[in-house]
C-alpha positions in Angstrom: 210.8 -0.7 54.0 211.2 -4.5 53.3 214.1 -3.6 51.0 215.9 -1.6 53.7 215.5 -4.3 56.3 216.9 -6.9 53.9 219.9 -4.7 53.3 220.5 -3.9 56.9 220.8 -7.6 58.1 223.8 -8.6 55.8 225.4 -5.3 56.4 225.4 -5.9 60.2 226.7 -9.4 59.8 229.6 -8.3 57.6 230.5 -5.1 59.5 233.9 -6.6 60.5 234.7 -7.0 56.8 234.2 -3.4 55.9 230.5 -3.2 55.3 230.0 -0.1 57.5 227.0 2.1 57.0 227.8 5.7 57.8 225.0 8.2 58.3 225.7 11.8 58.7 223.3 14.8 59.0 223.6 15.9 55.3 225.4 12.8 53.9 224.4 9.1 54.5 226.5 6.6 52.6 226.3 2.8 52.2 229.5 1.1 51.0 229.2 -2.5 49.9 232.4 -4.6 49.9 233.8 -8.1 50.1 231.0 -10.7 49.9 228.6 -8.5 48.0 229.2 -7.0 44.6 227.2 -3.8 44.2 225.3 -3.6 41.0 224.6 0.0 42.0 226.2 1.4 45.1 224.9 4.8 45.9 225.2 7.8 48.3 222.2 9.7 49.8 223.1 13.4 49.5 221.4 16.3 51.3 219.2 18.7 49.5 221.2 20.8 47.1 224.4 18.5 47.2 225.4 16.1 44.4 224.7 12.4 44.8 227.7 10.0 44.4 227.4 6.7 42.6 230.1 4.1 43.2 230.7 1.2 40.8 232.3 -2.2 41.6 235.8 -0.9 41.1 235.4 1.8 43.7 235.2 4.6 41.2 232.9 7.4 42.4 230.8 9.4 39.9 229.1 12.6 40.8 225.4 12.8 39.8 223.7 16.2 39.7 221.1 16.6 42.5 217.7 15.9 41.1 216.0 14.5 44.2 215.0 15.6 47.6 215.9 14.1 51.0 212.4 14.8 52.3 211.9 11.0 51.9 215.2 9.5 50.8 214.3 5.8 51.3 211.6 6.1 48.7 213.8 8.1 46.3 216.4 5.5 45.3 216.3 1.8 44.4 219.2 -0.6 43.6 220.2 -4.2 43.7 223.2 -6.3 45.0 224.3 -9.7 43.9 226.1 -12.1 46.2 229.7 -12.9 45.1 229.2 -16.6 45.8 225.5 -16.9 45.1 223.7 -17.2 41.8 220.5 -15.5 43.0 219.9 -11.9 43.7 219.7 -10.9 47.3 217.7 -7.9 46.6 216.0 -6.5 43.5 214.1 -3.5 42.2 216.4 -0.8 43.6 217.9 1.1 40.6 218.6 4.7 41.3 216.4 7.1 39.4 219.2 9.7 39.7 221.7 7.4 37.9 219.3 6.6 35.1 218.9 10.3 34.4 215.2 10.4 35.4 214.0 13.3 37.4 212.3 12.6 40.6 210.0 15.6 41.4 210.7 17.3 44.6 207.5 17.1 46.7 208.4 20.4 48.1 208.6 22.2 44.6 205.0 22.0 43.6 201.8 21.2 45.5 203.6 19.8 48.5 205.7 22.8 49.3 205.8 23.2 53.0 203.1 25.7 53.9 202.1 26.5 50.3 198.5 25.6 50.6 198.2 27.1 54.1 199.8 30.4 52.8 197.5 30.5 49.8 194.4 29.9 51.9 195.6 32.4 54.5 196.2 35.1 51.8 192.9 34.3 50.2 191.1 34.8 53.5 193.0 38.0 54.2 192.1 39.3 50.7 188.4 38.5 51.1 187.9 39.4 54.8 187.7 43.1 55.6 187.3 43.7 59.3 185.6 47.0 58.6 182.9 45.4 56.4 180.7 44.6 59.4 177.5 45.3 57.4 177.6 41.7 56.3 176.5 40.8 59.8 173.5 43.1 59.4 172.3 42.4 55.9 172.4 38.6 55.2 170.2 35.9 53.8 167.2 34.8 55.8 167.6 37.4 58.5 164.2 38.3 60.1 163.3 41.6 61.7 160.3 43.2 63.2 159.7 46.5 61.5 157.4 49.3 62.8 157.0 52.2 60.3 154.8 55.2 60.0 154.5 58.5 58.1 152.8 61.8 57.9 151.6 62.2 54.3 149.9 65.6 53.8 151.0 66.6 50.3 148.4 65.8 47.6 149.3 65.2 43.9 147.7 63.8 40.8 148.2 60.1 40.2 151.8 59.8 38.8 150.9 57.0 36.4 147.9 58.6 34.7 149.8 58.6 31.4 149.6 54.8 31.4 145.9 54.9 31.8 145.2 57.5 29.2 144.0 60.0 31.8 145.1 63.6 32.3 146.9 64.8 35.4 143.8 66.1 37.0 143.6 66.7 40.7 140.3 66.2 42.5 139.0 68.9 44.7 139.3 67.0 48.0 142.5 67.1 50.0 143.6 64.2 52.2 146.2 63.7 54.9 147.1 60.1 55.7 148.9 58.8 58.8 149.8 55.1 58.1 151.1 52.9 60.8 152.7 49.6 59.6 153.8 46.6 61.6 155.8 44.2 59.5 158.0 41.1 59.4 161.1 42.0 57.3 162.8 39.1 55.6 166.2 39.5 54.0 166.3 37.5 50.8 170.0 37.3 50.1 173.5 38.3 51.2 175.3 41.5 50.3 176.6 41.4 46.7 177.0 43.5 43.7 179.6 46.0 42.4 180.4 49.5 43.8 177.3 51.6 44.4 174.9 48.8 43.4 176.3 46.6 46.2 173.6 45.5 48.6 170.8 43.0 49.2 167.0 42.6 48.9 164.4 42.3 51.6 160.7 41.9 51.6 158.0 42.7 54.2 154.6 41.3 55.1 152.7 44.2 56.6 149.5 44.9 58.5 148.6 48.5 58.0 146.3 50.8 59.9 145.9 54.3 58.3 144.4 57.2 60.2 142.8 59.9 58.0 142.8 63.2 59.9 141.9 65.2 56.8 139.5 64.0 54.1 136.1 62.4 53.6 137.0 59.0 55.1 138.5 58.4 58.6 140.4 55.1 58.4 141.9 52.5 56.1 142.9 48.9 57.0 145.1 47.0 54.6 147.5 44.1 54.0 150.7 45.1 52.1 153.7 43.3 50.6 156.8 45.3 50.0 160.1 44.7 48.2 163.2 46.8 49.1 166.7 47.2 47.8 169.3 48.1 50.4 172.4 49.8 49.0 175.0 48.6 51.6 178.4 50.3 51.7 181.5 48.5 53.0 182.0 51.0 55.7 179.6 53.1 57.8 176.3 52.6 59.5 174.1 54.4 56.9 172.6 52.5 54.0 170.2 54.1 51.4 167.2 52.1 50.2 164.5 52.1 47.5 161.2 50.2 48.0 157.8 49.6 46.4 154.7 47.9 47.8 151.2 46.8 46.8 148.3 45.7 48.9 144.6 45.6 49.3 142.3 46.8 52.0 139.1 48.3 53.3 138.2 52.0 53.7 135.0 53.6 55.1 134.0 55.0 51.7 131.8 58.1 51.7 131.2 58.3 48.0 128.0 56.1 48.2 126.8 58.6 50.9 127.0 61.4 48.5 130.2 63.1 49.6 131.9 64.8 46.6 135.3 63.4 45.5 135.2 60.7 48.2 136.0 57.1 47.5 133.4 55.1 45.6 133.5 51.8 47.5 135.0 50.1 50.6 137.2 47.5 48.9 140.3 49.2 47.6 143.9 48.7 46.5 147.0 50.5 47.6 150.4 51.2 46.1 153.5 52.7 47.9 156.8 53.9 46.7 159.6 55.3 48.9 163.2 56.1 49.3 165.3 56.9 52.4 168.3 55.8 54.5 168.6 53.2 57.2 171.0 53.8 60.2 172.2 50.7 62.0 173.1 51.2 65.7 174.3 47.6 65.7 173.3 44.2 64.1 170.1 44.1 66.2 168.6 47.7 66.1 168.2 50.2 63.3 166.1 53.2 62.4 165.1 54.6 59.0 163.8 57.8 57.6 162.8 58.9 54.1 160.1 60.1 51.8 157.1 57.9 50.8 154.2 58.2 48.4 150.9 56.4 49.1 148.0 55.7 46.7 144.5 54.4 47.4 141.8 53.6 44.9 139.3 50.9 43.8 140.8 50.4 40.3 137.6 51.7 38.7 135.5 48.9 40.2 132.9 51.4 41.5 132.3 53.0 38.0 130.0 54.0 36.4 127.9 54.2 39.6 130.6 56.1 41.5 133.7 57.7 40.0 137.1 56.5 41.1 138.9 59.6 42.3 141.6 57.9 44.4 144.0 59.3 47.0 147.6 60.3 46.2 149.7 61.8 48.9 153.3 61.8 50.0 155.4 63.0 53.0 158.1 62.1 55.5 158.5 58.5 56.7 160.1 56.9 59.8 160.6 53.4 61.1 162.5 51.1 63.5 163.8 47.6 62.8 164.6 44.9 65.5 166.3 41.7 64.6 164.7 38.3 65.6 167.0 35.6 66.8 170.8 35.4 67.4 173.5 37.6 65.9 175.4 36.2 62.9 179.1 37.0 62.9 180.6 38.9 60.0 181.8 35.9 57.9 183.1 36.6 54.4 
């Protein structure tokens, strides 16, 4: 800027001697005559047009365009020497175009108008799918109140007897369990994963009351912790799940009272496995249905005084989930 102002003052003073700056829309020329001898006279050319260099004899030389007019006053430098002065009026302005050096166009690389904005816009468009609204339902740190229950009348041997070295023997006492579980469901992460494995994890902290309409005992109270994998599709309101839970509790054991095949002590452990689908009405309310298996036993703690028969039943399962707090938009 200082260089330009220094040039402008003598040019204005000598305008009657032919020092006339001419600026056009695509071509701005500075002709230096009379009292100043141009060491490098030059022409600013518009984008895509050749630059013109004028020597002291007035001969013009065309220079291939290698610069941009996006900021012409920082593109060229040159110097002028006064005819009747031994000192330079101005220095440090030698045209890069005349020297053959290439001045990179700020619009060709990173500074292309709109380049970054287009890339970011395209990136957002690629990542954001308006139909993938399930991201506003399954996301990290979401909390829900969950009320679940089941009707479990089908009795089977303990499925993992082979791990304990026992045979698949079924005791002679049939049970029906009706568990009612009130839980806080905590989503541990956002939706991620490829194809059919895409989904998230959640865990529950559960207070359980189980009514026993058929069997030796009549009730079971327990605390249960569950882990669940939700398989979340990109479209649709239905998401399958798999879950497993463990807990401990208290049952009104009838084995010590002499009831055959009843439980041997009050303190017991429980295990649950289940699978089903969850249907989301909206980000706040959802229901679920599936098939669950429930196991109750004392892990042989009552033996040898009382045998550990355990309870193993499965049946249909239902539940409802209600989100705590505010809705989170579907941000990708």
